KEKE-3310 file (N, C-alpha, C; in steps of 0.2 Angstrom, whole numbers, plus 5000, padded with zeros to 4 digits):
npx = (4985:4977:4984:4980:4978:4990:4991:4988:4973:4965:4952:4943:4931:4928:4926:4917:4926:4938:4938:4945:4958:4974:4977:4988:4993:4983:4982:4995:4994:4985:4990:4999:5013:5017:5016:5025:5024:5030:5031:5017:5015:5021:5014:5002:5005:5007:4995:4989:4982:4966:4951:4935:4934:4943:4958:4970:4977:4993:4991:4978:4964:4953:4936:4921:4913:4920:4926:4940:4952:4966:4979:4991:5006:5015:5029:5045:5060:5074:5089:5091:5100:5113:5115:5125:5122:5117:5112:5102:5106:5099:5100:5108:5110:5114:5102:5092:5088:5087:5081:5081:5071:5072:5062:5053:5060:5057:5052:5053:5058:5047:5038:5046:5053:5066:5077:5086:5079:5075:5077:5087:5098:5099:5103:5116:5122:5119:5122:5114:5097:5081:5071:5058:5047:5049:5058:5057:5054:5064:5068:5058:5047:5037:5030:5032:5024:5031:5033:5032:5042:5054:5055:5059:5058:5069:5071:5085:5086:5076:5071:5070:5062:5050:5047:5045:5035:5025:5023:5018:5006:5000:4998:5007:5018:5026:5021:5023:5018:5021:5011:5006:4991:4977:4967:4960:4960:4949:4948:4958:4963:4960:4951:4951:4941:4938:4934:4945:4946:4948:4943:4928:4924:4935:4948:4961:4963:4962:4948:4936:4925:4919:4913:4922:4931:4944:4947:4952:4962:4966:4975:4976:4984:4984:4997:5001:4993:4989:4985:4974:4980:4985:4996:4999:5001:5001:4996:4997:4986:4982:4988:4985:4984:4989:4984:4984:4983:4970:4961:4962:4958:4945:4939:4939:4951:4963:4980:4993:5000:4996:4991:4983:4973:4969:4969:4974:4984:4996:5001:5014:5022:5025:5028:5020:5014:5014:5021:5028:5036:5040:5042:5047:5045:5049:5049:5065:5070:5079:5085:5074:5072:5063:5064:5066:5065:5068:5066:5071:5061:5060:5069:5060:5047:5050:5053:5041:5034:5042:5038:5024:5024:5030:5021:5011:5017:5025)
npy = (4960:4954:4941:4938:4951:4955:4949:4949:4948:4938:4934:4923:4917:4902:4902:4894:4892:4890:4878:4863:4867:4867:4873:4880:4884:4892:4903:4908:4915:4925:4937:4940:4935:4940:4930:4916:4898:4890:4897:4898:4884:4883:4891:4884:4872:4878:4881:4893:4895:4891:4881:4883:4885:4875:4867:4861:4850:4851:4848:4851:4852:4864:4867:4872:4886:4885:4892:4902:4906:4916:4920:4931:4931:4943:4952:4945:4952:4954:4952:4957:4950:4958:4958:4955:4963:4965:4980:4993:5008:5024:5037:5044:5050:5057:5056:5050:5036:5032:5019:5008:4996:4979:4968:4954:4955:4955:4967:4969:4959:4946:4936:4921:4922:4929:4933:4938:4949:4966:4975:4968:4969:4983:4985:4980:4988:5002:5001:5006:5010:5019:5016:5017:5009:4996:4980:4972:4980:4991:5007:5007:5017:5017:5004:4992:4980:4963:4958:4970:4982:4996:5013:5017:5026:5027:5028:5034:5038:5042:5055:5058:5048:5052:5064:5060:5050:5059:5067:5057:5054:5066:5066:5072:5067:5063:5050:5040:5028:5015:5005:4990:4985:4974:4975:4989:5005:5018:5032:5047:5050:5048:5046:5035:5033:5025:5016:5004:4988:4973:4959:4951:4939:4933:4931:4932:4942:4960:4972:4982:4993:4987:4984:4992:4997:5008:5025:5027:5033:5034:5042:5042:5042:5038:5031:5024:5014:4998:4983:4975:4979:4991:5004:5013:5027:5030:5039:5040:5045:5040:5026:5012:4994:4985:4994:5000:4988:4983:4993:4994:4982:4983:4993:4986:4983:4973:4971:4966:4950:4949:4937:4936:4946:4946:4938:4921:4917:4923:4929:4933:4926:4931:4932:4939:4955:4968:4981:4996:5007:5021:5035:5046:5058:5070:5080:5085:5079:5087:5098:5104:5104:5100:5084:5075:5059:5048:5032:5019:5008:4991:4977:4966:4972:4981:4972:4967:4978:4981:4970:4972:4985:4981:4973:4983:4990:5000)
npz = (5204:5190:5181:5168:5162:5157:5145:5128:5119:5106:5096:5085:5074:5065:5047:5034:5023:5028:5034:5039:5039:5046:5062:5066:5054:5049:5059:5058:5046:5048:5054:5044:5045:5057:5068:5069:5064:5072:5084:5087:5089:5101:5109:5109:5116:5128:5132:5128:5117:5113:5108:5106:5120:5125:5127:5114:5102:5093:5080:5076:5066:5059:5061:5054:5062:5074:5088:5091:5103:5107:5117:5118:5125:5135:5127:5128:5135:5125:5116:5100:5087:5078:5060:5047:5031:5014:5012:5004:5007:5006:5012:5026:5042:5059:5064:5056:5045:5028:5019:5005:5003:4999:4988:4996:5008:5026:5037:5051:5066:5073:5085:5087:5075:5073:5066:5050:5046:5040:5051:5059:5050:5050:5063:5063:5054:5059:5072:5083:5087:5088:5103:5105:5099:5105:5109:5098:5086:5084:5080:5069:5061:5052:5041:5027:5017:5016:5003:4996:4988:4991:4998:5015:5030:5045:5062:5072:5085:5099:5100:5086:5081:5088:5081:5068:5069:5073:5061:5053:5059:5057:5043:5035:5029:5014:5003:4990:4979:4966:4956:4947:4940:4938:4924:4914:4918:4916:4919:4922:4935:4953:4969:4982:4995:5008:5022:5031:5038:5048:5039:5043:5038:5033:5042:5039:5030:5026:5023:5015:5024:5035:5052:5065:5057:5050:5045:5028:5015:4998:4985:4967:4951:4934:4925:4914:4901:4897:4887:4896:4908:4920:4924:4939:4949:4966:4980:4997:5010:5022:5032:5032:5036:5022:5013:5000:4992:4996:4993:4979:4975:4980:4971:4960:4953:4956:4962:4952:4954:4967:4977:4988:4988:4975:4958:4960:4952:4940:4924:4923:4932:4944:4961:4974:4977:4964:4968:4973:4984:4979:4981:4995:5007:5020:5035:5041:5057:5065:5057:5051:5038:5023:5016:5002:4993:4980:4972:4961:4950:4955:4947:4944:4942:4932:4921:4919:4914:4903:4895:4893:4887:4875:4869:4867:4857:4861)
capx = (4984:4975:4989:4978:4978:4996:4991:4984:4968:4962:4946:4940:4926:4930:4922:4917:4931:4944:4937:4950:4965:4978:4976:4994:4994:4978:4984:5001:4992:4980:4993:5004:5020:5019:5017:5027:5020:5034:5029:5011:5015:5023:5008:4997:5008:5007:4988:4987:4977:4960:4946:4928:4936:4947:4965:4970:4984:4996:4989:4971:4961:4948:4929:4916:4910:4925:4928:4947:4955:4973:4981:4998:5010:5019:5035:5051:5065:5079:5094:5091:5107:5114:5117:5128:5117:5118:5106:5103:5105:5099:5102:5109:5114:5114:5095:5088:5091:5082:5083:5077:5070:5071:5056:5055:5063:5053:5054:5055:5057:5041:5039:5048:5056:5070:5083:5085:5074:5078:5080:5093:5103:5100:5107:5123:5124:5119:5124:5109:5091:5077:5068:5051:5043:5051:5064:5056:5054:5068:5069:5053:5042:5032:5033:5029:5024:5037:5034:5032:5049:5054:5058:5057:5062:5070:5074:5091:5085:5069:5068:5069:5056:5044:5045:5043:5029:5020:5022:5014:4999:4997:4997:5011:5023:5024:5022:5020:5019:5019:5008:5003:4985:4973:4961:4961:4956:4947:4949:4965:4964:4954:4953:4948:4940:4934:4937:4948:4947:4949:4937:4925:4923:4941:4952:4968:4963:4958:4943:4933:4918:4916:4913:4928:4936:4947:4947:4958:4961:4972:4974:4980:4985:4985:5003:5001:4988:4991:4980:4972:4983:4986:5002:4996:5004:4997:4998:4994:4984:4983:4993:4982:4987:4987:4979:4983:4980:4963:4958:4962:4953:4938:4937:4939:4957:4968:4987:4996:5004:4993:4986:4979:4967:4967:4969:4979:4990:4997:5005:5021:5025:5027:5026:5019:5011:5018:5020:5034:5036:5045:5044:5046:5047:5047:5053:5070:5068:5083:5086:5067:5072:5059:5069:5062:5069:5065:5070:5070:5057:5064:5069:5054:5042:5053:5053:5034:5033:5045:5033:5018:5026:5032:5014:5008:5022:5028)
capy = (4961:4948:4939:4938:4957:4957:4945:4952:4943:4938:4929:4922:4912:4899:4902:4888:4891:4888:4871:4858:4870:4867:4879:4884:4888:4898:4908:4911:4919:4930:4943:4941:4935:4942:4924:4910:4892:4887:4901:4896:4878:4884:4894:4878:4868:4882:4882:4900:4894:4886:4881:4882:4885:4870:4866:4857:4847:4855:4846:4852:4855:4868:4865:4878:4888:4885:4899:4902:4911:4916:4925:4932:4933:4950:4951:4944:4956:4950:4956:4955:4950:4962:4953:4959:4962:4970:4985:4999:5014:5030:5043:5043:5055:5055:5055:5045:5032:5030:5013:5006:4989:4974:4963:4948:4956:4956:4973:4968:4952:4944:4931:4915:4924:4934:4934:4939:4955:4973:4977:4964:4972:4990:4985:4979:4994:5008:5000:5008:5013:5021:5011:5018:5003:4990:4977:4969:4985:4997:5012:5007:5022:5014:4998:4990:4972:4959:4958:4977:4985:5003:5017:5017:5030:5023:5033:5032:5040:5043:5061:5058:5044:5055:5069:5056:5047:5064:5068:5052:5055:5072:5065:5076:5063:5061:5043:5038:5021:5013:4998:4987:4982:4971:4979:4996:5011:5023:5039:5048:5050:5047:5046:5030:5035:5019:5013:4997:4984:4966:4955:4946:4933:4930:4935:4933:4948:4966:4973:4989:4994:4983:4987:4994:4999:5014:5029:5026:5037:5033:5045:5039:5044:5033:5033:5020:5009:4992:4978:4971:4981:4999:5007:5018:5030:5030:5043:5038:5050:5036:5021:5006:4988:4983:4999:5000:4982:4982:4998:4993:4976:4986:4996:4981:4983:4971:4972:4960:4946:4949:4932:4937:4950:4946:4931:4917:4916:4929:4927:4935:4922:4936:4930:4945:4961:4972:4987:4999:5013:5025:5042:5047:5065:5071:5086:5082:5080:5092:5104:5106:5104:5095:5080:5071:5054:5044:5026:5016:5002:4985:4973:4962:4977:4984:4967:4966:4984:4980:4965:4976:4990:4978:4971:4989:4993:5007)
capz = (5197:5186:5176:5161:5160:5153:5139:5122:5117:5100:5095:5078:5072:5059:5042:5030:5018:5032:5037:5037:5039:5052:5066:5066:5048:5049:5063:5055:5040:5050:5055:5039:5047:5064:5072:5066:5066:5078:5090:5088:5092:5108:5113:5110:5122:5135:5133:5126:5111:5114:5103:5110:5127:5127:5124:5108:5100:5088:5073:5076:5060:5060:5059:5053:5068:5079:5091:5093:5107:5107:5122:5117:5131:5134:5124:5133:5133:5122:5112:5093:5084:5072:5055:5041:5026:5009:5012:5000:5011:5002:5015:5033:5047:5066:5067:5052:5039:5023:5015:4999:5005:4993:4989:5000:5015:5031:5040:5058:5069:5076:5090:5083:5069:5076:5061:5043:5044:5039:5058:5060:5046:5052:5069:5061:5050:5063:5079:5088:5084:5093:5107:5106:5097:5109:5107:5091:5081:5085:5074:5064:5062:5048:5038:5021:5017:5014:4995:4993:4989:4991:5003:5022:5035:5051:5067:5075:5092:5101:5098:5079:5081:5090:5076:5062:5070:5073:5055:5050:5062:5054:5036:5031:5026:5007:5002:4983:4977:4959:4956:4941:4942:4933:4921:4911:4922:4910:4921:4923:4942:4957:4976:4985:5002:5010:5028:5031:5044:5047:5036:5048:5034:5032:5047:5036:5026:5027:5019:5016:5026:5041:5059:5068:5051:5051:5039:5024:5009:4993:4979:4962:4944:4929:4922:4907:4900:4892:4886:4902:4914:4921:4928:4942:4955:4972:4986:5003:5015:5028:5031:5035:5034:5015:5011:4992:4990:4998:4990:4972:4975:4981:4965:4954:4949:4960:4960:4949:4959:4974:4977:4994:4986:4967:4955:4963:4947:4935:4918:4924:4937:4950:4968:4978:4973:4960:4972:4975:4987:4975:4984:5002:5009:5027:5038:5045:5064:5068:5053:5049:5031:5020:5012:4997:4990:4975:4970:4954:4951:4955:4941:4943:4939:4925:4916:4917:4910:4896:4891:4892:4882:4869:4866:4865:4852:4864)
cpx = (4982:4981:4987:4978:4984:4996:4986:4980:4966:4957:4944:4935:4927:4925:4922:4923:4938:4944:4942:4957:4968:4978:4982:4995:4989:4980:4991:5000:4988:4984:4999:5011:5022:5020:5019:5023:5024:5032:5022:5010:5017:5017:5002:4999:5007:4999:4985:4983:4972:4955:4940:4929:4940:4954:4965:4977:4987:4994:4982:4969:4954:4941:4925:4913:4914:4926:4935:4949:4962:4975:4989:5001:5014:5026:5041:5057:5071:5083:5094:5098:5108:5117:5120:5123:5118:5112:5108:5101:5105:5101:5103:5113:5113:5107:5091:5092:5085:5084:5078:5076:5068:5064:5058:5058:5058:5056:5057:5054:5050:5043:5040:5051:5060:5076:5081:5080:5078:5081:5086:5099:5105:5104:5114:5126:5125:5121:5118:5103:5086:5073:5061:5046:5045:5056:5063:5056:5058:5069:5063:5048:5036:5035:5029:5029:5030:5038:5033:5039:5048:5056:5055:5061:5063:5073:5080:5091:5078:5066:5066:5063:5050:5042:5042:5036:5023:5018:5017:5007:4996:4996:5001:5017:5021:5026:5019:5022:5017:5017:5006:4997:4981:4968:4964:4957:4955:4949:4956:4967:4958:4956:4948:4947:4935:4938:4939:4948:4948:4942:4934:4924:4929:4946:4959:4968:4960:4953:4940:4926:4915:4916:4920:4933:4938:4947:4953:4957:4967:4970:4978:4979:4986:4992:5003:4996:4990:4985:4979:4975:4984:4992:4999:5001:4999:5000:4994:4992:4984:4987:4990:4985:4985:4983:4978:4980:4973:4959:4957:4958:4946:4935:4937:4945:4963:4975:4989:5001:5002:4988:4981:4972:4965:4968:4975:4985:4990:5002:5013:5025:5028:5024:5026:5018:5016:5017:5027:5034:5042:5047:5043:5049:5044:5052:5059:5069:5073:5084:5079:5067:5067:5064:5064:5067:5065:5069:5067:5065:5062:5064:5063:5048:5044:5052:5045:5032:5036:5040:5027:5019:5027:5025:5010:5012:5024:5035)
cpy = (4954:4947:4940:4945:4959:4953:4949:4947:4944:4933:4929:4917:4909:4899:4895:4887:4889:4881:4867:4861:4869:4873:4883:4888:4893:4904:4912:4916:4925:4937:4944:4941:4937:4936:4919:4903:4889:4891:4899:4889:4878:4886:4888:4874:4871:4883:4889:4900:4889:4887:4879:4881:4879:4870:4861:4855:4852:4854:4847:4855:4858:4865:4872:4880:4888:4892:4898:4907:4911:4922:4925:4935:4940:4948:4950:4948:4951:4954:4953:4955:4954:4957:4957:4957:4967:4975:4991:5005:5020:5036:5041:5048:5053:5054:5050:5041:5031:5024:5011:4998:4985:4970:4957:4949:4958:4962:4972:4961:4952:4938:4924:4916:4930:4936:4935:4945:4961:4976:4974:4967:4979:4990:4984:4985:5000:5007:5001:5011:5015:5015:5012:5012:4996:4986:4974:4974:4991:5001:5012:5012:5019:5008:4996:4983:4969:4959:4965:4980:4993:5007:5017:5022:5027:5028:5030:5033:5041:5049:5061:5054:5048:5060:5065:5053:5053:5066:5063:5053:5061:5072:5070:5073:5061:5054:5041:5032:5020:5006:4996:4984:4979:4975:4986:5001:5016:5030:5040:5048:5049:5046:5040:5031:5030:5016:5006:4994:4977:4963:4950:4939:4929:4934:4935:4939:4954:4967:4980:4988:4990:4986:4987:4995:5006:5018:5028:5029:5036:5037:5042:5042:5038:5036:5030:5015:5004:4988:4974:4974:4989:5000:5013:5021:5032:5035:5042:5044:5047:5030:5014:5000:4986:4988:4999:4994:4981:4987:4997:4986:4979:4989:4992:4980:4980:4971:4965:4956:4945:4943:4932:4941:4950:4939:4928:4916:4922:4926:4928:4931:4926:4933:4936:4950:4965:4979:4990:5006:5017:5032:5043:5054:5066:5077:5083:5084:5086:5098:5107:5107:5099:5091:5075:5066:5050:5038:5023:5010:4996:4981:4969:4966:4979:4979:4966:4972:4983:4975:4968:4981:4987:4976:4977:4993:5000:5007)
cpz = (5194:5181:5169:5158:5156:5146:5134:5119:5110:5099:5087:5078:5065:5053:5038:5026:5021:5035:5035:5038:5046:5056:5066:5060:5047:5053:5061:5049:5042:5051:5050:5041:5054:5069:5068:5068:5072:5085:5092:5092:5100:5112:5114:5116:5128:5136:5132:5120:5113:5109:5107:5117:5130:5124:5118:5107:5094:5081:5072:5069:5062:5058:5059:5060:5074:5082:5094:5097:5108:5112:5121:5123:5130:5131:5129:5130:5131:5118:5105:5091:5078:5067:5049:5035:5021:5008:5007:5004:5006:5005:5023:5036:5054:5068:5063:5047:5034:5019:5010:5000:4999:4994:4992:5007:5020:5035:5047:5061:5072:5081:5086:5077:5070:5071:5054:5041:5043:5046:5060:5056:5048:5058:5068:5058:5055:5070:5084:5084:5090:5096:5108:5105:5100:5106:5100:5085:5082:5079:5069:5065:5058:5044:5031:5021:5014:5007:4992:4994:4990:4998:5010:5026:5042:5056:5071:5083:5093:5099:5090:5078:5082:5084:5070:5063:5070:5066:5051:5052:5059:5046:5032:5028:5019:5006:4995:4981:4969:4959:4949:4943:4936:4930:4918:4915:4917:4912:4923:4930:4946:4964:4979:4993:5005:5016:5028:5038:5043:5045:5041:5044:5033:5036:5044:5031:5029:5022:5020:5019:5032:5047:5062:5063:5053:5045:5035:5017:5004:4987:4973:4955:4940:4925:4915:4907:4895:4891:4892:4908:4914:4925:4932:4948:4960:4977:4992:5008:5022:5027:5034:5032:5027:5011:5003:4989:4990:4994:4982:4971:4975:4975:4959:4950:4954:4958:4957:4954:4966:4975:4983:4992:4979:4965:4959:4958:4942:4930:4918:4929:4943:4956:4972:4974:4969:4962:4974:4978:4984:4978:4991:5004:5016:5029:5042:5053:5068:5064:5051:5042:5028:5015:5008:4993:4985:4973:4964:4956:4951:4948:4939:4940:4932:4920:4914:4913:4903:4892:4889:4886:4875:4865:4864:4859:4854:4863)
residu = (MET:ASN:LEU:ASN:GLU:SER:PHE:GLU:ARG:TYR:ASP:TRP:VAL:VAL:GLU:GLN:GLU:ASP:ARG:GLY:GLU:ARG:ILE:ASP:LYS:PHE:LEU:SER:GLN:VAL:GLN:GLU:GLY:ASP:TRP:SER:ARG:THR:GLN:LEU:GLN:GLY:TRP:ILE:LYS:ASP:GLY:ASN:ILE:GLN:VAL:ASN:GLY:LYS:GLY:ILE:LYS:GLY:ASN:TYR:ARG:LEU:GLN:GLU:GLY:ASP:GLU:ILE:THR:LEU:LYS:VAL:PRO:PRO:PRO:VAL:GLU:MET:ASP:LEU:GLN:PRO:GLU:ALA:MET:ASP:LEU:ASN:ILE:VAL:TYR:GLU:ASP:GLN:ASP:VAL:VAL:VAL:VAL:ASN:LYS:ALA:ARG:GLY:LEU:VAL:VAL:HIS:PRO:ALA:PRO:GLY:ASN:TYR:SER:GLY:THR:LEU:VAL:ASN:GLY:LEU:LEU:TYR:HIS:CYS:LYS:ASP:LEU:SER:GLY:ILE:ASN:GLY:VAL:LEU:ARG:PRO:GLY:ILE:VAL:HIS:ARG:ILE:ASP:LYS:ASP:THR:SER:GLY:LEU:LEU:MET:VAL:ALA:LYS:ASN:ASP:ARG:ALA:HIS:GLU:SER:LEU:ALA:ALA:GLN:LEU:LYS:GLU:HIS:SER:VAL:LEU:ARG:ARG:TYR:VAL:ALA:ILE:VAL:HIS:GLY:VAL:ILE:SER:HIS:GLU:GLN:GLY:THR:ILE:ASP:ALA:PRO:ILE:GLY:ARG:ASP:PRO:LYS:ASN:ARG:GLN:GLN:MET:ALA:VAL:GLY:PHE:GLU:ASN:SER:LYS:ASN:ALA:VAL:THR:HIS:PHE:ASN:VAL:LEU:GLU:ARG:PHE:ASN:GLN:TYR:THR:LEU:VAL:GLU:CYS:GLN:LEU:GLU:THR:GLY:ARG:THR:HIS:GLN:ILE:ARG:VAL:HIS:PHE:LYS:TYR:ILE:GLY:TYR:PRO:LEU:VAL:GLY:ASP:ALA:LYS:TYR:GLY:PRO:THR:LYS:ASN:GLU:PHE:ASN:LEU:GLU:GLY:GLN:ALA:LEU:HIS:ALA:ARG:ASP:LEU:GLY:PHE:VAL:HIS:PRO:THR:THR:GLY:GLU:PHE:MET:ASN:PHE:THR:SER:GLN:LEU:PRO:GLU:GLU:ILE:GLU:LYS:ILE:LEU:THR:ILE:LEU:ARG:THR:ARG:ASN:ASN:ILE)
# end
């Protein structure tokens, strides 16, 4: 067997806007937190990261046109450490846990960053989770971005995991989000049906309509309009990386606080997108009962809405 067959390979060509960036910083942002700079530095030393077919030093700065190759070694079996954490558990039984994730909390560990995640807290709380997604993502059926708050379903055993994953694949899981976007959307509702894939011009982002994109559908309703902003409710039919963020950028209404896909600054000093996974519904793996959960908006988003409603004399 060829040893390289067990490595997962990634390739990038550096664009003009990334010229001068340190390679470890660039690669740490490509997968939005999956690879830490410490882990990347280790891979550079091991020769797993090359530029134009040659090894590099850890402080290498990118040049336009550089061809980067990263070979990620297979995951090393390890025991994640349970960590006591103040989790907002909405529901729990012997099969599933529904948790209301706080803004700023990473869902699962990644190479070089094995602590302080939701998974670490759940391992302490539940003692055991399903093993289908491997050692780094136990129990995780779906995930939301670090700076997105809201509801997640987690599987406590493999049978429950298989059931929940099948429901996601069939698009039968109810997932509704609330977001504040820049601009005033004139129509009451709409559907964004636009495929999403990695942006070839900026590998740190996802984008609509490029080669190797996957089908992505987001339905939305306008909840409130303000001067220069709109509060929307979004329902996912698919679950692509950054789907809501990318889709609303695509139609010209980027999310407030989303510096990756919208303005780099916002008047509310919000760091991270104003996006909350408010509603979650699924069929229970054992009872067959449809279960529906709703969570309140986080304080950061409520404060912004209070400001906007005051301006509009609501």
